[in-house]
N, C-alpha and C positions, 0 to 999 in steps of 0.2 A: 504493499499499500504506500502510495507516494505521500510526501509531506503535505502537499496541496490538499490531498483527499482527506488527511487527518485534521487539517485545519478547517475543512468544511464540516467535518463530523463534530469537532469541538464547538463550532458556531451554532450548529444545530442542536446540541445539547444545551447550549446556553439559552437559546430561544425557547426550549422545552422546559427549562427550569423555572421555578417560582420567581416572579419578578421581585427583585430587590434593588432598591435605589443605589446608585454609585455615586460617590462623592470624589468628583475629579479634582485633583489639586496639581499645581505646577511649582517647579523648584528650579532655580537658577544657582548653581554651585561652581566654585572655582577656587583654585589655590595658586599663589605666586610661586614662580620658580626660583628657589634659593640654593639648590644643590643639584649638581648634575652627576652625582654618583648613581651607579647602577641601581635599578629598582625593580621589584617584583610587583606587577600589576595584575589585579584579578577584577574582571567585569562580569557581573552576574545579572541576567535579564530573562524573566520567565516568559513574558507574552506581550505582544505589541510589535511596533515598528521600531527599528533601530538604525542609527547612522553613526559611524565611527571614523575619524579621519585624523591625520596628524596636524600639529600646529607648530609654526616656527616663531611664535610670539614669545612673551615674557611669562606665560602661565604654565604651571605643571600639568593642569587639567582644567577643562571647561565642560560642564554638563548641564544640558536643559532637559528637564524631565516632566512628563505628564504622567500622573499615576492615580490610581484608585486608593484614596486615603483610608477606606474601610478594610481593604484587603492586603494592602502592601504598604511598605515604608521605604524611603530612600536609604541607599547605602553609600555613605561617603566616609571613609576612614583612612587616615594617613598616619603612618608610624615612622617617624623620622629616625628613631633608634634601629628599628628592625628593616628599614628601607622597604616598606610595603605600602601599597595603595589599593583600596578596595572601592569600587564603584558599581552603581546599578540599583536594583531594586530587591528587597526581601520580600517574600510572600508570607501572609499570615495563615494561608491554608489553600485548598483547592477549590474554594466555592465559585460556582458560576452563576451569573446573573442574567436575566432575560430582559428583553425589551429595550436595551440600550446598545446602539450600534457603534458607539465610541470606542476608541482603543487607545491603549497607552502608547506613549512614544518616548524614546530615549536618543537624544543627540549629544555626541561627546566628541572632544578632541583631547589628544594626549600629546605632550611635548616631543618634538623631533629632536631635541637636544640631549635627551636622557637614555642611555642604554637600558633596555628593559626585557625581563622575562615576562611575557603576556599571556594570561590564561583567560579564555572566554567561555563562560557557561551559559548556554542559551536554551531556551525551552521552545515554546510555540512562537517564534519570532520570525519576522520577515526583516532580514538584515542586509545592508550594504556597508561592507567593511573596507575602507581604503586604508591599507597598511603600508603602502609604498612610501618611503621617506622616513618612517620610524626607525629607531636604532634598536632593532630586535636581536636578541641573543638567543632566545627560546620562544617557541609559540605552541600553545596547546588550545585546541578548539573542541568543545563538547556541544553537540547539537541534538535536540530532541526532535519534536515534529516541527522543523524549522525549514525555512527556505532562505539559504545564505549565499551571498555572493562575496567573496574575499578577493581583493585585487591588490596587485603590487604594480602600480603605474610608474613608480620611481624605484631607484635601487636602494637597497638597504645599506647604510654606511658601516654596519656592523657584520661580524660573522655570525650567521644563524645556524647554530649547531644542529638543531632538531626541530621538526615540525610534526606535532602529534594531532591527528584528525580522528575524533570519534563521532561517527555519523550513525545514529540510531535509526529513526524514522525520517531523517532530514533529507533535503536535496541541497547539496553543497557544491558550489563551483569556485575553484581557486584559479584565478587568472593571472598569467605571466609570473609564476612563482620562481623563475629563474632571476628575476630581479631581487628576490629575497636573498639570494646567495645561499639557500639551504643545502645542507650536506646530508641530511638524513630525514627521511619521511617515514613515519609510522602511522598506518590508517586501519581503522576498524569500522566496517561498514555492516550495519545490521539489515533492516529491510528498506533502507534509503538508497540514495544514489550519491556517488562522489565523482566529480569531474575535475580532474587535476591537470593543469597546464603548466608544464616546465619551460615554456618559452621565456625569453628574456635575455639579460645581459651576462648571466654567470658563466664563468669558465670553469667551475669546479665540477667534479664528478658527483653524482648523487646516488645514494642507496635508498631504494624504496622497499618497504615490506608491508603487506596488506593481507588482512583476514577479511574475507567477504562471506557473509552468511547468505541471506536471500536477496540482497541488494545488487547493485551494480557498480562497478568501478571502471572509469575510462581515464586512461593516461595519455596525455598528449606530449610529444617530444619534438624538438626541431629536427629537420631532415638530416643535418649534418652530424648529430649525436649518434654514437654507437650504442646500441641497447642489447642487453643480456636479460633474459626472462627465464626464471626457474618457477614453474607453475605446477601446483598440485590441485587438481580438480575433481569433484564429485558431483555429477549431474549439473555441471556448470559449463558455460560456454567460454571458449578461448580460441579466437581466430588467428591461426598461425601463418596466413598469407603473407608472403614476403620475407619470411624468417627462415633461417637455416639451422638445422639440428646439429649440434655438436655436444657429444657427451651427454650431460645430465640437463642440458638447456637448450634455448632457442636463441639465436643472434641475428642481428641485422647484418647484411652483407658488408657493410662499411666498419664493422666493430674494430677490427685490427688497425685500420688507418685512421680512425676517428681521434681527434684530440680531446675529446670530451666524452664521458661515458655515463650511462644511466643503468644501474643494476637492479633488477626488480625480482622480488620473491613473493609470490601470490598464493595463498591458500583460499580456495573457493568452494562453497558447497551450496549448490541450487542457484546460486547467483550467477554473475558473469563478469569477466575481465576483457577490456578492449584496449588494444595498443594502436594508437593513432599517431602517425608520424607527419602531422600537419601543423605543429606550432611553429613559431618563428623566433629566431635569435634577433637581437637588434641589429639593424642595418640590413636585414634581408627584406627583399622587395615583397 
């Protein structure tokens, strides 16, 4: 079942529930940037629309929030000693209301001047996350019944050691992840779909490991990248067209001559894995 279908079901349940008034509130929160030391940032958001982007200004963060004051409360906690920042919304429970078509919203900016380990915990969210330009050292995304687009339109000035993607019933698109400079990608796909594009400016090799249950995982790589795939499938699809079998894996014909490589290990049951060589490196026509 797709994330869109689950969102529709959730909306139908909300309409069917007993009518309960919602008390929408707004909050503007921000903090001045006084320290550019590395920071662990956690963003939590359960339901609604979300936008996140970098800021080159003098603020560590800026957040504009619309939330249901009866069922949720804002989360804004900064610990200067522990170098941690938590933003978003805490839920008071799983109550659904009826008759009100309004939805919550979170719009946030994070400083592009601070190295950060970023964790995103999202529920039934429609999210546009522009992370290009942030100084990311580690990235973790957990998505429930969400529709998420995660973009790297600019290069990451830091070394992104690992990207962890946990896709439950979500539909997640990661665009131009090569600009993040990521070295390792770990993905878990439940019944949702993950579309990962490694196009961009990176010159690093990338190791990708993925466990796919009943969902789908599509990996896009630039044409000039050499790719090795080790796939273990059970009632799952894997199109090997254009690949050459060698030993325990499948290789693109240019693997030995390529200057950049992507090594993929996939374990799939009932779902599917697709390798597409259609992504573009910077400068390609």
